[in-house]
C-alpha positions, -999 to 999 in steps of 0.1 A, spaced: 0 0 0 28 24 9 43 19 -26 10 29 -43 6 60 -20 42 71 -28 35 67 -66 3 87 -63 20 116 -46 49 116 -72 27 115 -102 25 148 -121 18 163 -155 56 165 -163 58 127 -158 29 120 -181 43 143 -208 77 128 -205 66 92 -209 43 98 -238 68 120 -256 96 94 -255 79 60 -254 54 40 -275 19 40 -261 21 4 -249 51 14 -227 41 50 -219 7 39 -204 26 20 -177 44 52 -167 78 36 -162 96 69 -157 87 93 -128 100 128 -132 101 153 -103 84 186 -107 118 202 -101 135 186 -131 143 211 -158 137 196 -192 163 218 -210 161 194 -241 137 165 -242 147 152 -276 165 121 -289 154 87 -278 148 66 -247 147 28 -250 142 -1 -225 162 -33 -229 143 -50 -202 107 -56 -191 89 -23 -185 74 -17 -150 57 13 -135 80 38 -117 111 17 -125 131 49 -133 129 78 -110 146 111 -117 150 141 -93 137 125 -61 161 107 -39 191 124 -24 212 131 6 206 155 35 235 179 29 217 193 -2 186 215 -4 159 193 -19 136 222 -27 161 245 -44 184 219 -61 169 207 -93 180 181 -119 185 189 -155 177 167 -185 194 178 -217 191 149 -242 193 149 -280 210 115 -283 198 81 -268 194 69 -232 191 32 -227 177 17 -195 184 -19 -187 165 -21 -155 157 0 -124 174 34 -121 173 62 -95 189 95 -105 189 117 -74 180 153 -71 203 179 -85 218 155 -110 224 165 -146 221 143 -176 234 156 -210 235 134 -240 245 151 -273 231 142 -307 248 109 -318 257 101 -282 245 71 -262 241 68 -224 234 32 -213 224 25 -176 224 -11 -163 200 -25 -138 199 -11 -103 217 21 -112 218 47 -85 230 83 -82 226 97 -47 226 134 -57 242 163 -75 261 143 -101 266 151 -138 270 128 -168 279 141 -202 278 117 -232 288 127 -267 300 93 -279 292 64 -256 290 62 -218 281 27 -205 273 16 -169 269 -20 -159 246 -34 -133 244 -25 -96 264 7 -98 263 33 -71 274 69 -77 278 94 -48 274 132 -50 293 158 -70 307 133 -95 315 144 -130 314 117 -158 324 132 -191 336 116 -224 347 148 -240 368 179 -234 343 200 -254 371 221 -269 394 204 -294 432 208 -292 451 205 -325 489 201 -331 508 222 -356 496 199 -385 459 202 -375 457 168 -360 432 166 -331 449 155 -299 419 151 -276 391 135 -295 361 123 -274 364 87 -262 339 62 -247 336 55 -210 329 20 -198 320 12 -162 316 -25 -152 292 -42 -128 290 -33 -91 312 -3 -91 310 23 -63 323 58 -72 330 81 -43 320 117 -40 336 145 -60 354 120 -83 360 129 -120 357 102 -146 370 114 -180 371 102 -216 388 68 -221 381 56 -185 373 19 -181 365 5 -147 364 -33 -141 337 -51 -122 335 -49 -83 357 -19 -79 356 11 -56 368 45 -67 377 67 -37 365 102 -31 382 130 -51 398 106 -76 405 115 -112 403 87 -138 411 89 -175 425 55 -184 417 18 -183 420 1 -149 431 -35 -152 423 -52 -119 389 -62 -107 379 -61 -70 402 -32 -63 401 1 -44 415 29 -65 422 64 -52 439 96 -60 451 118 -89 469 102 -106 447 72 -96 464 42 -82 454 8 -68 456 7 -29 436 -25 -20 430 -58 -38 404 -86 -36 378 -64 -18 340 -69 -16 317 -40 -9 281 -41 3 256 -23 -19 
């Protein structure tokens, strides 16, 4: 009963508009995506697809968060002209920003959670596996936005995909940049900066430059 009451109080016109704009009628009628009234739809374009069975309220954007942020004044931003793929349940906490440029793809695995105030920018391909937990104030960005060329005109900093495996926990204020690849069952410590492929699973990585500090760990979701 509590679940149904919670759904009723979160239902709003923005949610109805969002679902029927992006999804075929057979999916939209189930209202699989709940959008908070405080979410700013800066660009509601592109495409949303589900690579899983569709259930009511399986994706929630702009609701859950942490107590150190102002839930009323902090709002999420949705700026999508590319494609967002959901492979299961997803919670994108309040104040988080999702930006997917035209031609870009953001893929979110099952049981994907952002606590609050985190930004994801996809211009090529940003992929998250299953059971990922992102803390607050994280930046995930597969581009530098401004290109740098050498004297012959060759681009030195082209956008590169980001791949994050299953059951990865990324600590607060970390920065995940183009070319990053995180193996399964890893922890990225707070304030870390990553722009390369990490090789070892079940590791704790911290710092800038990032380095492996613990092996064969297990963390509780």
